[in-house]
C-alpha positions as CSV (number, residue, x, y, z in Angstrom):
1,X,48.5,178.5,-52.4
2,X,51.2,176.7,-54.5
3,X,53.5,176.0,-51.5
4,X,50.6,174.9,-49.2
5,X,49.1,172.6,-51.9
6,X,52.5,171.0,-52.7
7,X,53.1,170.4,-49.0
8,X,49.8,168.5,-48.8
9,X,50.5,166.2,-51.7
10,X,54.1,165.6,-50.4
11,X,52.7,164.3,-47.1
12,X,50.0,162.3,-48.9
13,X,52.7,160.5,-50.9
14,X,54.9,160.2,-47.9
15,X,52.2,158.1,-46.2
16,X,51.7,156.1,-49.4
17,X,55.4,155.4,-49.7
18,X,55.6,154.2,-46.1
19,X,52.6,151.9,-46.7
20,X,54.0,150.4,-49.9
21,X,57.4,149.7,-48.2
22,X,55.8,148.4,-45.0
23,X,53.4,146.0,-46.7
24,X,55.5,142.8,-46.3
25,X,55.9,143.6,-42.6
26,X,52.2,144.4,-42.2
27,X,51.5,141.1,-44.0
28,X,53.8,139.2,-41.7
29,X,52.4,140.8,-38.5
30,X,48.8,140.2,-39.4
31,X,49.3,136.9,-41.2
32,X,47.6,138.2,-44.4
33,X,47.1,136.3,-47.7
34,X,47.2,137.7,-51.2
35,X,43.4,138.1,-51.2
36,X,43.5,140.1,-48.0
37,X,46.3,142.3,-49.5
38,X,44.1,142.9,-52.5
39,X,41.3,143.8,-50.2
40,X,43.5,146.3,-48.3
41,X,44.3,147.9,-51.6
42,X,40.9,147.8,-53.3
43,X,38.4,148.4,-50.4
44,X,39.7,151.9,-49.6
45,X,39.4,152.9,-53.2
46,X,35.9,151.3,-53.8
47,X,34.3,152.4,-50.5
48,X,36.3,155.6,-50.1
49,X,35.5,156.7,-53.6
50,X,31.7,156.2,-53.0
51,X,32.0,158.3,-49.8
52,X,34.1,160.9,-51.7
53,X,31.7,161.2,-54.8
54,X,29.8,164.3,-53.9
55,X,32.7,166.1,-52.1
56,X,34.2,167.8,-55.1
57,X,30.9,169.1,-56.5
58,X,29.5,170.2,-53.2
59,X,32.7,171.9,-52.0
60,X,32.3,174.7,-54.6
61,X,35.0,177.4,-54.5
62,X,36.2,180.0,-52.0
63,X,35.9,179.7,-48.3
64,X,33.5,176.7,-48.2
65,X,36.1,174.7,-50.1
66,X,38.8,175.8,-47.6
67,X,36.7,174.5,-44.7
68,X,36.2,171.1,-46.3
69,X,39.9,170.8,-47.0
70,X,40.7,171.4,-43.3
71,X,38.0,168.9,-42.3
72,X,39.4,166.3,-44.6
73,X,42.9,167.0,-43.3
74,X,41.7,166.3,-39.7
75,X,40.3,162.9,-40.8
76,X,43.5,162.2,-42.8
77,X,45.6,162.7,-39.7
78,X,43.2,160.5,-37.6
79,X,43.5,157.7,-40.3
80,X,47.3,157.7,-40.0
81,X,47.1,157.4,-36.3
82,X,44.5,154.7,-36.5
83,X,46.8,152.6,-38.8
84,X,49.7,153.0,-36.4
85,X,47.6,151.8,-33.5
86,X,45.6,149.0,-35.3
87,X,45.7,145.7,-33.5
88,X,43.5,143.6,-35.9
89,X,43.0,143.3,-39.7
90,X,39.5,144.9,-39.3
91,X,41.0,147.9,-37.5
92,X,43.7,148.2,-40.2
93,X,41.1,148.0,-43.0
94,X,38.9,150.7,-41.4
95,X,41.8,153.0,-41.1
96,X,42.9,152.4,-44.7
97,X,39.3,153.0,-45.8
98,X,39.0,156.3,-43.8
99,X,42.3,157.5,-45.3
100,X,40.9,157.5,-48.9
101,X,38.0,159.9,-48.7
102,X,40.0,162.1,-46.3
103,X,42.7,162.3,-48.9
104,X,40.1,163.2,-51.5
105,X,38.9,166.2,-49.4
106,X,42.4,167.2,-48.2
107,X,44.5,166.5,-51.3
108,X,42.2,166.5,-54.3
109,X,40.5,169.7,-53.4
110,X,43.9,171.4,-52.8
111,X,44.8,170.2,-56.3
112,X,41.5,171.6,-57.7
113,X,42.3,175.0,-56.1
114,X,45.7,175.0,-57.6
115,X,44.3,174.3,-61.1
116,X,41.7,177.2,-60.7
117,X,44.4,179.6,-59.6
118,X,46.3,179.4,-62.9
119,X,44.2,177.8,-65.7
120,X,46.8,178.7,-68.4
121,X,49.5,176.5,-66.9
122,X,47.6,173.4,-65.7
123,X,50.0,170.9,-67.2
124,X,53.0,172.6,-65.8
125,X,51.5,172.9,-62.3
126,X,50.4,169.2,-62.5
127,X,54.1,168.3,-63.3
128,X,55.2,170.2,-60.2
129,X,52.4,168.5,-58.2
130,X,53.8,165.2,-59.4
131,X,57.3,166.2,-58.4
132,X,56.3,167.2,-54.9
133,X,54.4,163.9,-54.6
134,X,57.5,161.9,-55.8
135,X,59.7,163.6,-53.3
136,X,57.3,162.7,-50.5
137,X,56.9,159.2,-51.8
138,X,60.7,158.5,-51.9
139,X,61.1,159.9,-48.4
140,X,58.5,157.4,-47.2
141,X,60.4,154.1,-47.9
142,X,63.7,155.8,-47.0
143,X,62.3,156.9,-43.7
144,X,61.0,153.4,-43.1
145,X,64.3,151.9,-44.0
146,X,66.0,154.1,-41.5
147,X,63.5,153.3,-38.8
148,X,64.0,149.5,-39.4
149,X,67.8,149.9,-39.4
150,X,67.5,151.7,-36.0
151,X,65.4,148.9,-34.5
152,X,62.0,150.4,-34.9
153,X,58.9,149.1,-36.7
154,X,56.4,150.1,-39.4
155,X,54.1,151.6,-36.8
156,X,56.7,154.2,-36.0
157,X,56.7,155.2,-39.6
158,X,53.0,155.9,-39.5
159,X,53.4,158.0,-36.4
160,X,56.0,160.1,-38.1
161,X,53.7,160.5,-41.1
162,X,51.0,161.7,-38.8
163,X,53.3,164.4,-37.4
164,X,54.1,165.5,-40.9
165,X,50.4,165.6,-41.8
166,X,49.7,167.9,-38.8
167,X,52.3,170.3,-40.1
168,X,50.7,170.3,-43.6
169,X,47.3,170.9,-42.1
170,X,48.7,173.9,-40.3
171,X,50.0,175.2,-43.6
172,X,46.6,174.9,-45.2
173,X,45.0,176.5,-42.2
174,X,47.1,179.6,-42.9
175,X,45.8,179.8,-46.5
176,X,42.9,182.2,-46.8
177,X,40.9,181.5,-50.0
178,X,39.2,184.4,-51.6
179,X,35.5,184.5,-52.4
180,X,34.1,182.5,-55.3
181,X,34.5,184.3,-58.7
182,X,31.8,186.8,-59.7
183,X,28.9,185.2,-61.3
184,X,29.6,181.8,-59.8
185,X,26.3,180.2,-58.8
186,X,27.8,178.5,-55.8
187,X,27.9,174.8,-55.0
188,X,24.9,172.8,-56.2
189,X,22.4,171.1,-54.0
190,X,23.0,167.4,-53.5
191,X,20.1,166.5,-55.8
192,X,21.7,168.6,-58.6
193,X,25.0,166.8,-58.6
194,X,24.0,163.8,-60.7
195,X,22.7,166.1,-63.5
196,X,25.9,168.2,-63.5
197,X,28.1,165.1,-63.5
198,X,26.1,163.6,-66.5
199,X,26.4,166.9,-68.3
200,X,30.1,166.9,-67.8
201,X,30.4,163.4,-69.1
202,X,28.9,164.5,-72.4
203,X,31.8,167.0,-73.0
204,X,34.3,166.0,-75.6
205,X,37.3,164.1,-74.2
206,X,36.1,163.7,-70.6
207,X,35.5,159.9,-70.8
208,X,38.8,159.5,-72.7
209,X,40.9,161.1,-69.9
210,X,39.0,159.3,-67.1
211,X,39.7,156.0,-68.8
212,X,43.3,156.8,-69.4
213,X,43.8,157.8,-65.8
214,X,42.4,154.6,-64.5
215,X,44.2,152.3,-67.0
216,X,47.6,154.1,-66.4
217,X,47.2,153.6,-62.7
218,X,47.7,149.8,-63.1
219,X,51.4,150.5,-64.0
220,X,51.6,153.4,-61.5
221,X,50.0,153.0,-58.0
222,X,48.8,149.4,-58.4
223,X,52.3,148.1,-59.4
224,X,53.9,150.2,-56.7
225,X,51.4,148.7,-54.1
226,X,52.6,145.2,-54.9
227,X,56.2,146.0,-55.6
228,X,57.7,145.2,-52.2
229,X,55.7,142.0,-52.0
230,X,56.9,141.1,-55.6
231,X,60.5,141.5,-54.6
232,X,60.2,139.4,-51.5
233,X,57.9,136.6,-52.8
234,X,59.0,136.4,-56.5
235,X,62.5,138.0,-56.7
236,X,63.5,136.5,-53.3
237,X,64.8,139.8,-51.9
238,X,64.9,140.6,-48.2
239,X,62.4,143.1,-46.7
240,X,65.1,145.7,-46.4
241,X,66.0,145.2,-50.1
242,X,62.2,145.4,-51.0
243,X,62.0,148.7,-49.1
244,X,65.1,149.9,-51.1
245,X,63.3,148.9,-54.3
246,X,60.3,151.0,-53.4
247,X,62.7,153.9,-52.6
248,X,64.4,153.4,-56.1
249,X,60.9,153.5,-57.7
250,X,60.1,156.8,-56.1
251,X,63.6,158.2,-56.5
252,X,63.3,157.5,-60.2
253,X,59.9,159.2,-60.1
254,X,61.6,162.4,-58.9
255,X,64.0,162.3,-61.9
256,X,61.1,161.6,-64.2
257,X,59.0,164.5,-62.9
258,X,62.0,166.9,-63.3
259,X,62.3,165.8,-66.9
260,X,58.6,166.1,-67.5
261,X,58.6,169.7,-66.1
262,X,61.2,170.7,-68.6
263,X,59.7,168.8,-71.5
264,X,56.1,170.1,-71.0
265,X,57.5,173.6,-71.3
266,X,58.6,172.8,-74.8
267,X,56.5,170.0,-76.2
268,X,52.7,169.4,-76.1
269,X,51.5,166.8,-73.7
270,X,50.0,164.2,-76.1
271,X,53.2,163.4,-78.1
272,X,55.0,163.0,-74.8
273,X,52.3,160.6,-73.6
274,X,52.6,158.5,-76.7
275,X,56.3,158.3,-76.6
276,X,56.3,157.3,-73.0
277,X,53.7,154.5,-73.6
278,X,55.9,153.0,-76.4
279,X,58.9,153.0,-74.0
280,X,56.8,151.4,-71.2
281,X,55.8,148.6,-73.6
282,X,59.4,147.6,-73.9
283,X,60.6,148.3,-70.4
284,X,57.9,146.6,-68.3
285,X,58.4,143.1,-69.7
286,X,62.1,143.6,-69.4
287,X,61.7,144.4,-65.7
288,X,59.8,141.2,-65.1
289,X,62.2,139.0,-67.0
290,X,65.6,140.3,-66.2
291,X,67.4,138.3,-63.5
292,X,69.2,139.7,-60.5
293,X,68.3,142.3,-58.0
294,X,70.6,145.1,-59.3
295,X,69.4,144.6,-62.9
296,X,65.8,144.7,-61.8
297,X,66.4,147.9,-60.0
298,X,68.0,149.5,-63.0
299,X,65.1,148.6,-65.4
300,X,62.5,149.6,-62.7
301,X,64.1,153.0,-62.6
302,X,64.0,153.4,-66.3
303,X,60.3,152.3,-66.4
304,X,59.4,154.8,-63.7
305,X,61.0,157.7,-65.7
306,X,59.2,156.5,-68.8
307,X,55.8,156.5,-67.2
308,X,56.2,159.9,-65.4
309,X,54.2,161.9,-67.9
310,X,51.1,159.7,-67.6
311,X,49.4,161.2,-64.6
312,X,50.2,164.9,-65.0
313,X,49.3,165.0,-68.7
314,X,46.0,163.0,-68.3
315,X,44.9,164.9,-65.2
316,X,45.6,168.3,-66.7
317,X,43.7,167.3,-69.8
318,X,40.7,166.3,-67.6
319,X,40.7,169.7,-65.9
320,X,41.1,171.5,-69.3
321,X,38.1,169.6,-70.7
322,X,36.0,171.0,-67.8
323,X,36.9,174.7,-67.6
324,X,35.5,176.3,-64.5
325,X,34.3,173.0,-63.1
326,X,37.3,171.7,-61.1
327,X,35.0,170.4,-58.4
328,X,33.1,168.3,-60.9
329,X,36.4,167.0,-62.2
330,X,37.2,165.8,-58.7
331,X,33.8,164.1,-58.4
332,X,34.3,162.4,-61.8
333,X,37.7,161.2,-60.7
334,X,36.2,159.7,-57.6
335,X,33.5,157.9,-59.7
336,X,36.1,156.5,-62.1
337,X,38.2,155.4,-59.1
338,X,35.3,153.1,-58.0
339,X,35.8,151.1,-61.2
340,X,39.6,151.5,-61.1
341,X,39.6,150.2,-57.5
342,X,38.8,146.7,-58.8
343,X,42.3,146.6,-60.2
344,X,44.2,146.0,-57.0
345,X,41.5,143.5,-55.8
346,X,41.7,141.6,-59.1
347,X,45.5,141.5,-58.9
348,X,45.4,140.2,-55.4
349,X,42.8,137.5,-56.2
350,X,44.5,136.5,-59.4
351,X,47.9,136.3,-57.6
352,X,46.3,133.9,-55.1
353,X,45.3,131.5,-57.9
354,X,48.0,131.9,-60.6
355,X,50.9,133.4,-58.7
356,X,52.1,137.0,-58.4
357,X,54.6,136.8,-61.3
358,X,52.0,135.6,-63.8
359,X,49.5,138.1,-62.6
360,X,51.9,141.1,-62.9
361,X,52.8,139.9,-66.3
362,X,49.3,140.6,-67.4
363,X,49.7,144.3,-66.6
364,X,51.6,144.7,-69.9
365,X,48.2,145.5,-71.3
366,X,48.3,148.8,-69.5
367,X,50.9,150.6,-71.6
368,X,49.3,149.2,-74.8
369,X,45.9,150.7,-73.7
370,X,47.5,154.0,-72.8
371,X,49.1,154.2,-76.2
372,X,45.7,153.4,-77.8
373,X,43.9,156.1,-75.9
374,X,46.7,158.7,-76.4
375,X,46.6,158.1,-80.1
376,X,42.9,158.5,-80.4
377,X,41.7,161.1,-83.0
378,X,38.3,162.7,-83.2
379,X,35.6,160.1,-83.9
380,X,37.5,156.9,-82.9
381,X,38.9,155.4,-79.8
382,X,42.0,154.0,-81.4
383,X,42.9,154.3,-85.1
């Protein structure tokens, strides 16, 4: 299960890395404005999250979950092929939207299965999950850089990602999940899902971890999504340099994930989260202000290492706050992503009015909020 699940997230992040690095080229080929870029980033999250909402709860455990994972993987593959073949902004947007719920079924349910397999080591497994994702993500822009250097285009990158997705699907198809645990009532009926979700939200800590996951994403995936465009439009780098910057971002993510794996074996997650938020409060403004391409790359790498604990610690804490309800955790994550999906759209719209440099400067609120939520004690949000 571990190897198959890690292969799935590796391919998912490979595709995301290609998308992030190819965004300036996609923008040029389709003649997109900042608002359309924001729509490409936000619409898949908003619409896809709504489509994905009941998947986690209804998948249950055992063989039914396995079948839904494979169905999601098939749509995942089709979405990558659709992006490679898109000839209009509408076709591109449809493929991006289809990719999101497919990733939820294929990737998020594989993650839930991994969490169920070893409840006592969820933070450690999430750190390994993050490492596999970082490896895939750094391979994405490096792969695209090689394709561009060889005279190919961004569409070729998506075709290669589709081939990798097919191999990951075959790996999951060989996994034979066992039956649901004894005493498990099975997946709920659709009408029962809202009640189960509301009941889960009343559990201590659930809202806290959902909020932290979405806020932290502003300095994780949202920043990464605009990174190549920032380097071209604000830092005046070339598209090849921008792709290199995305590769550095993901390469530093690998280093950060390796450090997190070692640290979480020795130190509880919350102190690590707090220390990383303090470091990000210093490093993010430095990244925006420091002049010169090499200096920006160096600070970007340090920032990426500093924020590496955010996702694995918060996600593992969410699963731990819902023991035996990993499917509900997936559904709650999808629901929170509907609100979180407004982040990329807001960044895109604000950049169209105030400029990308000013807009990205506002994201300094993200590490401050992460620190606030991570420091919360019982009875108060931030004290």
